[in-house]
C-alpha positions in Angstrom: 0.0 0.0 0.0 1.4 3.4 -0.9 2.0 5.9 1.8 1.3 9.5 1.2 4.3 11.7 1.7 3.2 14.7 3.7 6.7 16.1 4.2 7.3 19.4 2.4 10.5 20.1 0.6 13.0 22.1 2.7 14.7 24.9 0.9 18.2 26.0 1.8 18.1 29.7 1.2 20.4 32.7 0.7 19.3 36.2 1.5 20.6 38.5 -1.1 20.7 42.3 -0.6 22.1 45.0 -2.8 22.4 48.8 -2.7 24.1 50.9 -5.4 26.2 53.9 -4.7 23.7 56.0 -6.6 21.0 55.0 -4.1 23.2 56.6 -1.3 23.7 55.4 2.2 26.3 52.8 1.4 28.6 51.5 4.2 31.4 53.8 5.3 34.6 53.1 7.2 32.8 53.7 10.5 29.6 51.9 9.6 29.5 48.2 8.9 26.6 48.3 6.5 24.1 50.9 5.2 20.7 51.4 6.8 19.1 50.2 3.6 21.0 46.9 3.6 19.9 46.4 7.3 16.3 47.2 6.4 16.3 44.8 3.5 17.6 42.0 5.7 15.0 42.8 8.4 12.2 42.8 5.9 13.2 39.4 4.5 13.7 37.9 7.9 10.3 39.1 9.0 8.8 37.6 5.9 10.5 34.2 6.7 9.2 34.0 10.3 6.3 31.7 9.4 8.0 29.9 6.5 8.8 26.5 8.0 10.0 25.1 4.6 12.8 27.7 4.2 16.1 27.6 6.2 18.5 30.5 5.7 22.0 29.2 5.3 23.7 32.4 4.1 23.5 36.1 3.5 25.1 37.8 0.6 25.6 41.5 0.5 26.6 43.8 -2.4 26.7 47.2 -0.7 27.7 49.9 -3.2 27.2 47.9 -6.4 24.9 48.8 -9.3 22.2 46.5 -10.4 22.9 47.3 -14.1 25.2 44.3 -14.4 25.8 41.0 -12.6 29.5 41.5 -12.1 29.1 41.8 -8.3 31.2 39.9 -5.8 28.5 38.6 -3.5 26.2 37.7 -6.4 29.0 35.7 -8.0 29.5 33.8 -4.7 25.7 33.3 -4.5 25.7 31.6 -7.9 28.7 29.5 -6.9 26.7 28.4 -3.8 23.9 27.4 -6.1 26.3 25.4 -8.4 27.8 23.6 -5.4 24.2 22.8 -4.2 24.6 24.7 -1.0 21.5 26.7 -1.7 18.4 26.1 -3.8 16.4 29.3 -2.9 17.3 33.0 -3.2 15.3 35.7 -1.4 15.5 39.4 -2.2 13.5 42.4 -1.1 12.3 43.1 -4.6 13.1 42.4 -8.2 15.3 45.5 -8.5 17.7 44.1 -5.8 18.4 41.1 -8.1 19.2 43.4 -11.0 18.1 46.4 -13.1 19.1 45.0 -16.5 15.9 43.9 -18.1 17.5 41.2 -20.4 19.9 39.7 -17.8 17.3 39.7 -15.0 14.8 38.1 -17.2 17.4 35.5 -18.2 18.0 34.6 -14.6 14.3 34.4 -13.7 13.1 32.5 -16.8 16.1 30.3 -17.7 19.0 30.1 -15.3 17.2 29.7 -12.0 14.7 27.2 -13.3 17.5 25.2 -14.9 19.5 25.1 -11.7 16.4 24.2 -9.6 16.4 27.5 -7.7 13.3 28.9 -6.0 13.4 32.7 -6.3 11.4 35.0 -4.0 11.0 38.8 -4.3 9.2 39.7 -1.1 7.6 43.1 -1.8 6.8 42.2 -5.4 4.9 39.1 -4.1 6.8 36.9 -6.5 7.6 33.3 -5.6 8.7 31.0 -8.4 7.4 28.0 -6.5 3.9 29.4 -6.3 1.3 28.8 -9.0 1.4 31.7 -11.4 -1.4 33.2 -13.3 -1.5 35.1 -16.6 -1.0 38.4 -14.8 2.3 37.3 -13.3 3.5 36.4 -16.8 3.0 40.1 -17.7 3.7 41.9 -14.5 7.2 40.5 -13.7 8.8 41.4 -17.0 7.1 44.8 -16.9 8.5 45.5 -13.4 12.0 44.5 -14.7 11.6 46.9 -17.6 10.7 49.7 -15.2 13.7 48.8 -13.1 15.9 48.9 -16.2 14.5 52.3 -17.2 15.1 53.7 -13.7 18.7 52.7 -13.9 19.2 54.4 -17.3 17.4 57.5 -16.1 19.7 57.8 -13.0 22.8 57.4 -15.2 21.7 60.2 -17.5 21.0 62.5 -14.6 
């Protein structure tokens, strides 16, 4: 007789936070991390309080790095952790913290993370790749990424 498996998959997660120099408030010599970085971490940890299927195993911080490209030290370590199977879930405050390059961010969300078996969560954008998505999600997520990309271009022009 078959037994029903009621156990949920446990995800080993990394919290990823980022703040660019243009956003201000980056860490200084006397300050370990910016207020924004601390606030992002707090928001994510608060979100995770009732998530029994997610265990945080690392935090990766790119304080002072633009989201316009993915050549960031902590992000590179994050991807290495994924490849080494240390983590299978990445949690960010919102989609712009992952990146502000429309094409590259979309490539990670639609191709790379699914291929590597990574659950991706953007807390304030209410995006969870493990959740059932509807047609609106298929339109909204790329649209938000496009807005994030446009914001980045606008800041660099100013």
